[in-house]
Structure formats: structure tokens, C-alpha cells
mmCIF file of the N, C-alpha and C atoms, coordinates in Angstrom:
data_MODEL
# 
_entry.id   MODEL 
# 
loop_
_atom_site.group_PDB 
_atom_site.id 
_atom_site.type_symbol 
_atom_site.label_atom_id 
_atom_site.label_alt_id 
_atom_site.label_comp_id 
_atom_site.label_asym_id 
_atom_site.label_entity_id 
_atom_site.label_seq_id 
_atom_site.pdbx_PDB_ins_code 
_atom_site.Cartn_x 
_atom_site.Cartn_y 
_atom_site.Cartn_z 
_atom_site.occupancy 
_atom_site.B_iso_or_equiv 
_atom_site.pdbx_formal_charge 
_atom_site.auth_seq_id 
_atom_site.auth_comp_id 
_atom_site.auth_asym_id 
_atom_site.auth_atom_id 
_atom_site.pdbx_PDB_model_num 
ATOM 1   N N  . MET A 1 1  ? -18.901 -21.431 84.755 1.00 0.00 ? 1  MET A N  1 
ATOM 2   C CA . MET A 1 1  ? -19.335 -20.129 84.275 1.00 0.00 ? 1  MET A CA 1 
ATOM 3   C C  . MET A 1 1  ? -20.329 -20.358 83.135 1.00 0.00 ? 1  MET A C  1 
ATOM 4   N N  . THR A 1 2  ? -21.458 -19.665 83.220 1.00 0.00 ? 2  THR A N  1 
ATOM 5   C CA . THR A 1 2  ? -22.472 -19.791 82.175 1.00 0.00 ? 2  THR A CA 1 
ATOM 6   C C  . THR A 1 2  ? -22.054 -18.991 80.934 1.00 0.00 ? 2  THR A C  1 
ATOM 7   N N  . THR A 1 3  ? -22.752 -19.223 79.856 1.00 0.00 ? 3  THR A N  1 
ATOM 8   C CA . THR A 1 3  ? -22.459 -18.495 78.621 1.00 0.00 ? 3  THR A CA 1 
ATOM 9   C C  . THR A 1 3  ? -22.638 -16.997 78.818 1.00 0.00 ? 3  THR A C  1 
ATOM 10  N N  . ILE A 1 4  ? -23.720 -16.584 79.464 1.00 0.00 ? 4  ILE A N  1 
ATOM 11  C CA . ILE A 1 4  ? -23.955 -15.154 79.643 1.00 0.00 ? 4  ILE A CA 1 
ATOM 12  C C  . ILE A 1 4  ? -22.918 -14.551 80.583 1.00 0.00 ? 4  ILE A C  1 
ATOM 13  N N  . GLU A 1 5  ? -22.504 -15.278 81.598 1.00 0.00 ? 5  GLU A N  1 
ATOM 14  C CA . GLU A 1 5  ? -21.445 -14.781 82.488 1.00 0.00 ? 5  GLU A CA 1 
ATOM 15  C C  . GLU A 1 5  ? -20.149 -14.572 81.712 1.00 0.00 ? 5  GLU A C  1 
ATOM 16  N N  . ARG A 1 6  ? -19.853 -15.478 80.805 1.00 0.00 ? 6  ARG A N  1 
ATOM 17  C CA . ARG A 1 6  ? -18.645 -15.342 79.983 1.00 0.00 ? 6  ARG A CA 1 
ATOM 18  C C  . ARG A 1 6  ? -18.754 -14.134 79.043 1.00 0.00 ? 6  ARG A C  1 
ATOM 19  N N  . LEU A 1 7  ? -19.927 -13.925 78.455 1.00 0.00 ? 7  LEU A N  1 
ATOM 20  C CA . LEU A 1 7  ? -20.127 -12.770 77.571 1.00 0.00 ? 7  LEU A CA 1 
ATOM 21  C C  . LEU A 1 7  ? -20.036 -11.456 78.340 1.00 0.00 ? 7  LEU A C  1 
ATOM 22  N N  . VAL A 1 8  ? -20.586 -11.422 79.549 1.00 0.00 ? 8  VAL A N  1 
ATOM 23  C CA . VAL A 1 8  ? -20.484 -10.225 80.391 1.00 0.00 ? 8  VAL A CA 1 
ATOM 24  C C  . VAL A 1 8  ? -19.024 -9.958  80.719 1.00 0.00 ? 8  VAL A C  1 
ATOM 25  N N  . LEU A 1 9  ? -18.285 -10.999 81.072 1.00 0.00 ? 9  LEU A N  1 
ATOM 26  C CA . LEU A 1 9  ? -16.857 -10.854 81.365 1.00 0.00 ? 9  LEU A CA 1 
ATOM 27  C C  . LEU A 1 9  ? -16.117 -10.302 80.150 1.00 0.00 ? 9  LEU A C  1 
ATOM 28  N N  . MET A 1 10 ? -16.374 -10.873 78.980 1.00 0.00 ? 10 MET A N  1 
ATOM 29  C CA . MET A 1 10 ? -15.715 -10.406 77.760 1.00 0.00 ? 10 MET A CA 1 
ATOM 30  C C  . MET A 1 10 ? -16.065 -8.953  77.461 1.00 0.00 ? 10 MET A C  1 
ATOM 31  N N  . ALA A 1 11 ? -17.344 -8.607  77.580 1.00 0.00 ? 11 ALA A N  1 
ATOM 32  C CA . ALA A 1 11 ? -17.779 -7.233  77.313 1.00 0.00 ? 11 ALA A CA 1 
ATOM 33  C C  . ALA A 1 11 ? -17.103 -6.260  78.273 1.00 0.00 ? 11 ALA A C  1 
ATOM 34  N N  . ASN A 1 12 ? -17.036 -6.623  79.540 1.00 0.00 ? 12 ASN A N  1 
ATOM 35  C CA . ASN A 1 12 ? -16.400 -5.751  80.531 1.00 0.00 ? 12 ASN A CA 1 
ATOM 36  C C  . ASN A 1 12 ? -14.898 -5.611  80.283 1.00 0.00 ? 12 ASN A C  1 
ATOM 37  N N  . GLN A 1 13 ? -14.253 -6.670  79.834 1.00 0.00 ? 13 GLN A N  1 
ATOM 38  C CA . GLN A 1 13 ? -12.823 -6.585  79.511 1.00 0.00 ? 13 GLN A CA 1 
ATOM 39  C C  . GLN A 1 13 ? -12.593 -5.630  78.343 1.00 0.00 ? 13 GLN A C  1 
ATOM 40  N N  . ILE A 1 14 ? -13.423 -5.716  77.333 1.00 0.00 ? 14 ILE A N  1 
ATOM 41  C CA . ILE A 1 14 ? -13.305 -4.805  76.190 1.00 0.00 ? 14 ILE A CA 1 
ATOM 42  C C  . ILE A 1 14 ? -13.516 -3.368  76.659 1.00 0.00 ? 14 ILE A C  1 
ATOM 43  N N  . ALA A 1 15 ? -14.538 -3.153  77.467 1.00 0.00 ? 15 ALA A N  1 
ATOM 44  C CA . ALA A 1 15 ? -14.831 -1.807  77.973 1.00 0.00 ? 15 ALA A CA 1 
ATOM 45  C C  . ALA A 1 15 ? -13.650 -1.253  78.760 1.00 0.00 ? 15 ALA A C  1 
ATOM 46  N N  . ARG A 1 16 ? -13.057 -2.062  79.627 1.00 0.00 ? 16 ARG A N  1 
ATOM 47  C CA . ARG A 1 16 ? -11.905 -1.604  80.418 1.00 0.00 ? 16 ARG A CA 1 
ATOM 48  C C  . ARG A 1 16 ? -10.722 -1.257  79.525 1.00 0.00 ? 16 ARG A C  1 
ATOM 49  N N  . ASN A 1 17 ? -10.505 -2.018  78.482 1.00 0.00 ? 17 ASN A N  1 
ATOM 50  C CA . ASN A 1 17 ? -9.391  -1.737  77.571 1.00 0.00 ? 17 ASN A CA 1 
ATOM 51  C C  . ASN A 1 17 ? -9.596  -0.455  76.780 1.00 0.00 ? 17 ASN A C  1 
ATOM 52  N N  . LEU A 1 18 ? -10.836 -0.078  76.544 1.00 0.00 ? 18 LEU A N  1 
ATOM 53  C CA . LEU A 1 18 ? -11.126 1.095   75.718 1.00 0.00 ? 18 LEU A CA 1 
ATOM 54  C C  . LEU A 1 18 ? -11.400 2.359   76.521 1.00 0.00 ? 18 LEU A C  1 
ATOM 55  N N  . GLU A 1 19 ? -11.614 2.240   77.827 1.00 0.00 ? 19 GLU A N  1 
ATOM 56  C CA . GLU A 1 19 ? -12.048 3.392   78.612 1.00 0.00 ? 19 GLU A CA 1 
ATOM 57  C C  . GLU A 1 19 ? -11.011 4.500   78.731 1.00 0.00 ? 19 GLU A C  1 
ATOM 58  N N  . ILE A 1 20 ? -9.762  4.223   78.399 1.00 0.00 ? 20 ILE A N  1 
ATOM 59  C CA . ILE A 1 20 ? -8.729  5.254   78.476 1.00 0.00 ? 20 ILE A CA 1 
ATOM 60  C C  . ILE A 1 20 ? -9.034  6.422   77.541 1.00 0.00 ? 20 ILE A C  1 
ATOM 61  N N  . GLY A 1 21 ? -9.790  6.170   76.479 1.00 0.00 ? 21 GLY A N  1 
ATOM 62  C CA . GLY A 1 21 ? -10.147 7.224   75.532 1.00 0.00 ? 21 GLY A CA 1 
ATOM 63  C C  . GLY A 1 21 ? -11.319 8.071   75.983 1.00 0.00 ? 21 GLY A C  1 
ATOM 64  N N  . GLY A 1 22 ? -11.872 7.777   77.136 1.00 0.00 ? 22 GLY A N  1 
ATOM 65  C CA . GLY A 1 22 ? -13.051 8.485   77.628 1.00 0.00 ? 22 GLY A CA 1 
ATOM 66  C C  . GLY A 1 22 ? -14.304 7.674   77.364 1.00 0.00 ? 22 GLY A C  1 
ATOM 67  N N  . GLU A 1 23 ? -15.324 7.947   78.135 1.00 0.00 ? 23 GLU A N  1 
ATOM 68  C CA . GLU A 1 23 ? -16.541 7.136   78.076 1.00 0.00 ? 23 GLU A CA 1 
ATOM 69  C C  . GLU A 1 23 ? -17.228 7.171   76.712 1.00 0.00 ? 23 GLU A C  1 
ATOM 70  N N  . ASP A 1 24 ? -17.361 8.344   76.122 1.00 0.00 ? 24 ASP A N  1 
ATOM 71  C CA . ASP A 1 24 ? -18.050 8.443   74.829 1.00 0.00 ? 24 ASP A CA 1 
ATOM 72  C C  . ASP A 1 24 ? -17.298 7.706   73.727 1.00 0.00 ? 24 ASP A C  1 
ATOM 73  N N  . VAL A 1 25 ? -15.992 7.915   73.660 1.00 0.00 ? 25 VAL A N  1 
ATOM 74  C CA . VAL A 1 25 ? -15.164 7.246   72.643 1.00 0.00 ? 25 VAL A CA 1 
ATOM 75  C C  . VAL A 1 25 ? -15.175 5.737   72.871 1.00 0.00 ? 25 VAL A C  1 
ATOM 76  N N  . ALA A 1 26 ? -15.058 5.328   74.125 1.00 0.00 ? 26 ALA A N  1 
ATOM 77  C CA . ALA A 1 26 ? -15.044 3.901   74.450 1.00 0.00 ? 26 ALA A CA 1 
ATOM 78  C C  . ALA A 1 26 ? -16.364 3.236   74.077 1.00 0.00 ? 26 ALA A C  1 
ATOM 79  N N  . THR A 1 27 ? -17.461 3.918   74.326 1.00 0.00 ? 27 THR A N  1 
ATOM 80  C CA . THR A 1 27 ? -18.777 3.358   74.002 1.00 0.00 ? 27 THR A CA 1 
ATOM 81  C C  . THR A 1 27 ? -18.920 3.122   72.504 1.00 0.00 ? 27 THR A C  1 
ATOM 82  N N  . VAL A 1 28 ? -18.545 4.103   71.712 1.00 0.00 ? 28 VAL A N  1 
ATOM 83  C CA . VAL A 1 28 ? -18.631 3.973   70.251 1.00 0.00 ? 28 VAL A CA 1 
ATOM 84  C C  . VAL A 1 28 ? -17.687 2.876   69.757 1.00 0.00 ? 28 VAL A C  1 
ATOM 85  N N  . ALA A 1 29 ? -16.455 2.873   70.254 1.00 0.00 ? 29 ALA A N  1 
ATOM 86  C CA . ALA A 1 29 ? -15.465 1.879   69.818 1.00 0.00 ? 29 ALA A CA 1 
ATOM 87  C C  . ALA A 1 29 ? -15.891 0.469   70.201 1.00 0.00 ? 29 ALA A C  1 
ATOM 88  N N  . MET A 1 30 ? -16.443 0.321   71.395 1.00 0.00 ? 30 MET A N  1 
ATOM 89  C CA . MET A 1 30 ? -16.870 -1.000  71.827 1.00 0.00 ? 30 MET A CA 1 
ATOM 90  C C  . MET A 1 30 ? -18.054 -1.479  71.004 1.00 0.00 ? 30 MET A C  1 
ATOM 91  N N  . ALA A 1 31 ? -19.008 -0.610  70.755 1.00 0.00 ? 31 ALA A N  1 
ATOM 92  C CA . ALA A 1 31 ? -20.156 -0.996  69.932 1.00 0.00 ? 31 ALA A CA 1 
ATOM 93  C C  . ALA A 1 31 ? -19.693 -1.442  68.547 1.00 0.00 ? 31 ALA A C  1 
ATOM 94  N N  . GLN A 1 32 ? -18.744 -0.723  67.983 1.00 0.00 ? 32 GLN A N  1 
ATOM 95  C CA . GLN A 1 32 ? -18.219 -1.091  66.666 1.00 0.00 ? 32 GLN A CA 1 
ATOM 96  C C  . GLN A 1 32 ? -17.502 -2.440  66.725 1.00 0.00 ? 32 GLN A C  1 
ATOM 97  N N  . HIS A 1 33 ? -16.726 -2.660  67.787 1.00 0.00 ? 33 HIS A N  1 
ATOM 98  C CA . HIS A 1 33 ? -16.011 -3.929  67.953 1.00 0.00 ? 33 HIS A CA 1 
ATOM 99  C C  . HIS A 1 33 ? -17.006 -5.093  68.031 1.00 0.00 ? 33 HIS A C  1 
ATOM 100 N N  . ILE A 1 34 ? -18.043 -4.932  68.843 1.00 0.00 ? 34 ILE A N  1 
ATOM 101 C CA . ILE A 1 34 ? -19.047 -5.988  68.980 1.00 0.00 ? 34 ILE A CA 1 
ATOM 102 C C  . ILE A 1 34 ? -19.727 -6.245  67.632 1.00 0.00 ? 34 ILE A C  1 
ATOM 103 N N  . ALA A 1 35 ? -20.105 -5.179  66.942 1.00 0.00 ? 35 ALA A N  1 
ATOM 104 C CA . ALA A 1 35 ? -20.762 -5.314  65.636 1.00 0.00 ? 35 ALA A CA 1 
ATOM 105 C C  . ALA A 1 35 ? -19.868 -6.033  64.634 1.00 0.00 ? 35 ALA A C  1 
ATOM 106 N N  . ASP A 1 36 ? -18.576 -5.732  64.671 1.00 0.00 ? 36 ASP A N  1 
ATOM 107 C CA . ASP A 1 36 ? -17.643 -6.288  63.685 1.00 0.00 ? 36 ASP A CA 1 
ATOM 108 C C  . ASP A 1 36 ? -17.197 -7.718  63.992 1.00 0.00 ? 36 ASP A C  1 
ATOM 109 N N  . PHE A 1 37 ? -17.021 -8.042  65.266 1.00 0.00 ? 37 PHE A N  1 
ATOM 110 C CA . PHE A 1 37 ? -16.324 -9.278  65.606 1.00 0.00 ? 37 PHE A CA 1 
ATOM 111 C C  . PHE A 1 37 ? -17.126 -10.326 66.371 1.00 0.00 ? 37 PHE A C  1 
ATOM 112 N N  . TRP A 1 38 ? -18.207 -9.948  66.997 1.00 0.00 ? 38 TRP A N  1 
ATOM 113 C CA . TRP A 1 38 ? -18.959 -10.942 67.752 1.00 0.00 ? 38 TRP A CA 1 
ATOM 114 C C  . TRP A 1 38 ? -19.919 -11.688 66.836 1.00 0.00 ? 38 TRP A C  1 
ATOM 115 N N  . ASP A 1 39 ? -20.061 -12.975 67.085 1.00 0.00 ? 39 ASP A N  1 
ATOM 116 C CA . ASP A 1 39 ? -20.996 -13.839 66.382 1.00 0.00 ? 39 ASP A CA 1 
ATOM 117 C C  . ASP A 1 39 ? -22.433 -13.347 66.643 1.00 0.00 ? 39 ASP A C  1 
ATOM 118 N N  . PRO A 1 40 ? -23.324 -13.481 65.667 1.00 0.00 ? 40 PRO A N  1 
ATOM 119 C CA . PRO A 1 40 ? -24.710 -13.038 65.876 1.00 0.00 ? 40 PRO A CA 1 
ATOM 120 C C  . PRO A 1 40 ? -25.373 -13.658 67.111 1.00 0.00 ? 40 PRO A C  1 
ATOM 121 N N  . ARG A 1 41 ? -25.061 -14.908 67.405 1.00 0.00 ? 41 ARG A N  1 
ATOM 122 C CA . ARG A 1 41 ? -25.640 -15.544 68.598 1.00 0.00 ? 41 ARG A CA 1 
ATOM 123 C C  . ARG A 1 41 ? -25.155 -14.873 69.871 1.00 0.00 ? 41 ARG A C  1 
ATOM 124 N N  . MET A 1 42 ? -23.878 -14.483 69.896 1.00 0.00 ? 42 MET A N  1 
ATOM 125 C CA . MET A 1 42 ? -23.327 -13.781 71.059 1.00 0.00 ? 42 MET A CA 1 
ATOM 126 C C  . MET A 1 42 ? -24.035 -12.440 71.237 1.00 0.00 ? 42 MET A C  1 
ATOM 127 N N  . LYS A 1 43 ? -24.215 -11.718 70.133 1.00 0.00 ? 43 LYS A N  1 
ATOM 128 C CA . LYS A 1 43 ? -24.886 -10.414 70.187 1.00 0.00 ? 43 LYS A CA 1 
ATOM 129 C C  . LYS A 1 43 ? -26.329 -10.569 70.663 1.00 0.00 ? 43 LYS A C  1 
ATOM 130 N N  . GLN A 1 44 ? -26.998 -11.609 70.204 1.00 0.00 ? 44 GLN A N  1 
ATOM 131 C CA . GLN A 1 44 ? -28.382 -11.840 70.607 1.00 0.00 ? 44 GLN A CA 1 
ATOM 132 C C  . GLN A 1 44 ? -28.471 -12.124 72.107 1.00 0.00 ? 44 GLN A C  1 
ATOM 133 N N  . LEU A 1 45 ? -27.579 -12.960 72.614 1.00 0.00 ? 45 LEU A N  1 
ATOM 134 C CA . LEU A 1 45 ? -27.598 -13.298 74.038 1.00 0.00 ? 45 LEU A CA 1 
ATOM 135 C C  . LEU A 1 45 ? -27.304 -12.093 74.920 1.00 0.00 ? 45 LEU A C  1 
ATOM 136 N N  . ILE A 1 46 ? -26.279 -11.318 74.577 1.00 0.00 ? 46 ILE A N  1 
ATOM 137 C CA . ILE A 1 46 ? -25.924 -10.168 75.409 1.00 0.00 ? 46 ILE A CA 1 
ATOM 138 C C  . ILE A 1 46 ? -26.991 -9.080  75.286 1.00 0.00 ? 46 ILE A C  1 
ATOM 139 N N  . SER A 1 47 ? -27.608 -8.939  74.121 1.00 0.00 ? 47 SER A N  1 
ATOM 140 C CA . SER A 1 47 ? -28.692 -7.965  73.952 1.00 0.00 ? 47 SER A CA 1 
ATOM 141 C C  . SER A 1 47 ? -29.888 -8.329  74.821 1.00 0.00 ? 47 SER A C  1 
ATOM 142 N N  . ALA A 1 48 ? -30.218 -9.605  74.877 1.00 0.00 ? 48 ALA A N  1 
ATOM 143 C CA . ALA A 1 48 ? -31.311 -10.061 75.744 1.00 0.00 ? 48 ALA A CA 1 
ATOM 144 C C  . ALA A 1 48 ? -30.965 -9.809  77.207 1.00 0.00 ? 48 ALA A C  1 
ATOM 145 N N  . HIS A 1 49 ? -29.706 -10.003 77.555 1.00 0.00 ? 49 HIS A N  1 
ATOM 146 C CA . HIS A 1 49 ? -29.256 -9.746  78.926 1.00 0.00 ? 49 HIS A CA 1 
ATOM 147 C C  . HIS A 1 49 ? -29.404 -8.264  79.266 1.00 0.00 ? 49 HIS A C  1 
ATOM 148 N N  . VAL A 1 50 ? -29.024 -7.393  78.343 1.00 0.00 ? 50 VAL A N  1 
ATOM 149 C CA . VAL A 1 50 ? -29.168 -5.944  78.560 1.00 0.00 ? 50 VAL A CA 1 
ATOM 150 C C  . VAL A 1 50 ? -30.651 -5.586  78.688 1.00 0.00 ? 50 VAL A C  1 
ATOM 151 N N  . ALA A 1 51 ? -31.493 -6.167  77.857 1.00 0.00 ? 51 ALA A N  1 
ATOM 152 C CA . ALA A 1 51 ? -32.932 -5.897  77.921 1.00 0.00 ? 51 ALA A CA 1 
ATOM 153 C C  . ALA A 1 51 ? -33.526 -6.327  79.263 1.00 0.00 ? 51 ALA A C  1 
ATOM 154 N N  . ALA A 1 52 ? -32.903 -7.327  79.883 1.00 0.00 ? 52 ALA A N  1 
ATOM 155 C CA . ALA A 1 52 ? -33.361 -7.812  81.188 1.00 0.00 ? 52 ALA A CA 1 
ATOM 156 C C  . ALA A 1 52 ? -32.715 -7.052  82.343 1.00 0.00 ? 52 ALA A C  1 
ATOM 157 N N  . GLY A 1 53 ? -31.952 -6.016  82.037 1.00 0.00 ? 53 GLY A N  1 
ATOM 158 C CA . GLY A 1 53 ? -31.344 -5.200  83.088 1.00 0.00 ? 53 GLY A CA 1 
ATOM 159 C C  . GLY A 1 53 ? -29.841 -5.083  83.002 1.00 0.00 ? 53 GLY A C  1 
ATOM 160 N N  . GLY A 1 54 ? -29.193 -6.014  82.332 1.00 0.00 ? 54 GLY A N  1 
ATOM 161 C CA . GLY A 1 54 ? -27.746 -5.926  82.121 1.00 0.00 ? 54 GLY A CA 1 
ATOM 162 C C  . GLY A 1 54 ? -26.906 -6.105  83.366 1.00 0.00 ? 54 GLY A C  1 
ATOM 163 N N  . ASP A 1 55 ? -27.370 -6.914  84.305 1.00 0.00 ? 55 ASP A N  1 
ATOM 164 C CA . ASP A 1 55 ? -26.615 -7.133  85.542 1.00 0.00 ? 55 ASP A CA 1 
ATOM 165 C C  . ASP A 1 55 ? -25.177 -7.529  85.263 1.00 0.00 ? 55 ASP A C  1 
ATOM 166 N N  . GLY A 1 56 ? -24.254 -6.882  85.977 1.00 0.00 ? 56 GLY A N  1 
ATOM 167 C CA . GLY A 1 56 ? -22.842 -7.215  85.888 1.00 0.00 ? 56 GLY A CA 1 
ATOM 168 C C  . GLY A 1 56 ? -22.069 -6.441  84.842 1.00 0.00 ? 56 GLY A C  1 
ATOM 169 N N  . LEU A 1 57 ? -22.752 -5.772  83.923 1.00 0.00 ? 57 LEU A N  1 
ATOM 170 C CA . LEU A 1 57 ? -22.052 -5.006  82.888 1.00 0.00 ? 57 LEU A CA 1 
ATOM 171 C C  . LEU A 1 57 ? -21.602 -3.654  83.432 1.00 0.00 ? 57 LEU A C  1 
ATOM 172 N N  . THR A 1 58 ? -20.422 -3.230  83.020 1.00 0.00 ? 58 THR A N  1 
ATOM 173 C CA . THR A 1 58 ? -19.962 -1.890  83.366 1.00 0.00 ? 58 THR A CA 1 
ATOM 174 C C  . THR A 1 58 ? -20.831 -0.879  82.622 1.00 0.00 ? 58 THR A C  1 
ATOM 175 N N  . PRO A 1 59 ? -20.857 0.379   83.075 1.00 0.00 ? 59 PRO A N  1 
ATOM 176 C CA . PRO A 1 59 ? -21.655 1.386   82.362 1.00 0.00 ? 59 PRO A CA 1 
ATOM 177 C C  . PRO A 1 59 ? -21.265 1.528   80.888 1.00 0.00 ? 59 PRO A C  1 
ATOM 178 N N  . ILE A 1 60 ? -19.971 1.455   80.583 1.00 0.00 ? 60 ILE A N  1 
ATOM 179 C CA . ILE A 1 60 ? -19.533 1.560   79.185 1.00 0.00 ? 60 ILE A CA 1 
ATOM 180 C C  . ILE A 1 60 ? -20.030 0.365   78.383 1.00 0.00 ? 60 ILE A C  1 
ATOM 181 N N  . ALA A 1 61 ? -19.890 -0.828  78.929 1.00 0.00 ? 61 ALA A N  1 
ATOM 182 C CA . ALA A 1 61 ? -20.339 -2.029  78.222 1.00 0.00 ? 61 ALA A CA 1 
ATOM 183 C C  . ALA A 1 61 ? -21.842 -1.985  77.975 1.00 0.00 ? 61 ALA A C  1 
ATOM 184 N N  . LYS A 1 62 ? -22.593 -1.579  78.983 1.00 0.00 ? 62 LYS A N  1 
ATOM 185 C CA . LYS A 1 62 ? -24.050 -1.507  78.837 1.00 0.00 ? 62 LYS A CA 1 
ATOM 186 C C  . LYS A 1 62 ? -24.434 -0.455  77.797 1.00 0.00 ? 62 LYS A C  1 
ATOM 187 N N  . ALA A 1 63 ? -23.805 0.705   77.848 1.00 0.00 ? 63 ALA A N  1 
ATOM 188 C CA . ALA A 1 63 ? -24.099 1.769   76.877 1.00 0.00 ? 63 ALA A CA 1 
ATOM 189 C C  . ALA A 1 63 ? -23.751 1.330   75.459 1.00 0.00 ? 63 ALA A C  1 
ATOM 190 N N  . ALA A 1 64 ? -22.653 0.614   75.306 1.00 0.00 ? 64 ALA A N  1 
ATOM 191 C CA . ALA A 1 64 ? -22.253 0.132   73.979 1.00 0.00 ? 64 ALA A CA 1 
ATOM 192 C C  . ALA A 1 64 ? -23.274 -0.857  73.434 1.00 0.00 ? 64 ALA A C  1 
ATOM 193 N N  . MET A 1 65 ? -23.752 -1.750  74.283 1.00 0.00 ? 65 MET A N  1 
ATOM 194 C CA . MET A 1 65 ? -24.737 -2.723  73.832 1.00 0.00 ? 65 MET A CA 1 
ATOM 195 C C  . MET A 1 65 ? -26.053 -2.037  73.475 1.00 0.00 ? 65 MET A C  1 
ATOM 196 N N  . GLU A 1 66 ? -26.427 -1.025  74.241 1.00 0.00 ? 66 GLU A N  1 
ATOM 197 C CA . GLU A 1 66 ? -27.639 -0.267  73.920 1.00 0.00 ? 66 GLU A CA 1 
ATOM 198 C C  . GLU A 1 66 ? -27.464 0.487   72.605 1.00 0.00 ? 66 GLU A C  1 
ATOM 199 N N  . ARG A 1 67 ? -26.263 0.958   72.345 1.00 0.00 ? 67 ARG A N  1 
ATOM 200 C CA . ARG A 1 67 ? -25.967 1.691   71.107 1.00 0.00 ? 67 ARG A CA 1 
ATOM 201 C C  . ARG A 1 67 ? -26.109 0.788   69.876 1.00 0.00 ? 67 ARG A C  1 
ATOM 202 N N  . LEU A 1 68 ? -25.879 -0.499  70.044 1.00 0.00 ? 68 LEU A N  1 
ATOM 203 C CA . LEU A 1 68 ? -25.986 -1.418  68.907 1.00 0.00 ? 68 LEU A CA 1 
ATOM 204 C C  . LEU A 1 68 ? -27.389 -1.438  68.316 1.00 0.00 ? 68 LEU A C  1 
ATOM 205 N N  . ALA A 1 69 ? -28.363 -1.018  69.082 1.00 0.00 ? 69 ALA A N  1 
ATOM 206 C CA . ALA A 1 69 ? -29.723 -0.947  68.555 1.00 0.00 ? 69 ALA A CA 1 
ATOM 207 C C  . ALA A 1 69 ? -29.879 0.240   67.599 1.00 0.00 ? 69 ALA A C  1 
ATOM 208 N N  . LEU A 1 70 ? -28.899 1.169   67.611 1.00 0.00 ? 70 LEU A N  1 
ATOM 209 C CA . LEU A 1 70 ? -28.909 2.342   66.743 1.00 0.00 ? 70 LEU A CA 1 
ATOM 210 C C  . LEU A 1 70 ? -27.929 2.137   65.598 1.00 0.00 ? 70 LEU A C  1 
ATOM 211 N N  . PRO A 1 71 ? -28.122 2.825   64.474 1.00 0.00 ? 71 PRO A N  1 
ATOM 212 C CA . PRO A 1 71 ? -27.137 2.729   63.387 1.00 0.00 ? 71 PRO A CA 1 
ATOM 213 C C  . PRO A 1 71 ? -25.773 3.234   63.851 1.00 0.00 ? 71 PRO A C  1 
ATOM 214 N N  . LEU A 1 72 ? -24.718 2.505   63.519 1.00 0.00 ? 72 LEU A N  1 
ATOM 215 C CA . LEU A 1 72 ? -23.368 2.933   63.879 1.00 0.00 ? 72 LEU A CA 1 
ATOM 216 C C  . LEU A 1 72 ? -22.889 3.966   62.889 1.00 0.00 ? 72 LEU A C  1 
ATOM 217 N N  . GLU A 1 73 ? -22.192 4.967   63.393 1.00 0.00 ? 73 GLU A N  1 
ATOM 218 C CA . GLU A 1 73 ? -21.679 6.042   62.539 1.00 0.00 ? 73 GLU A CA 1 
ATOM 219 C C  . GLU A 1 73 ? -20.451 5.594   61.786 1.00 0.00 ? 73 GLU A C  1 
# 
């Protein structure tokens, strides 16, 4: 498994764990989790992956990563 495949897997697992609160809540919570706990290199790699289309990411995971480009509330 490549590094990006592992990051996509991790992002999707987080999204699945948070989706019970609804898509909007899950997106905000996941973006905050990534901002708080992921290493800057991990964030850079997954952000580049999203910029290239985000293949393999769930809609919540992709939306959360896109949200990281915006200020978190």
C-alpha cells in the first residue's frame, strides 16, 4: 500500500466514524480532526491528492479536505 493509499484509507475511516452526525457535522468535525492531529506532511500529501481529483475518497472525506483550505470555525 502506498502512502497516499494509506492516507485515503485513514481519511475514509474517519469520515465513516463521523457520518452518523450527518454530512455537514461530519465534514466540519473531520476537517477539525485533520487540522488538529495530522502531521503537516500528511495534510500536504492528501491535499495534493484532492487537488488531483481525490480518487478513492468518500464525499465527506473529500469535502473535509477541501474545507481545510478555509478558516475553521
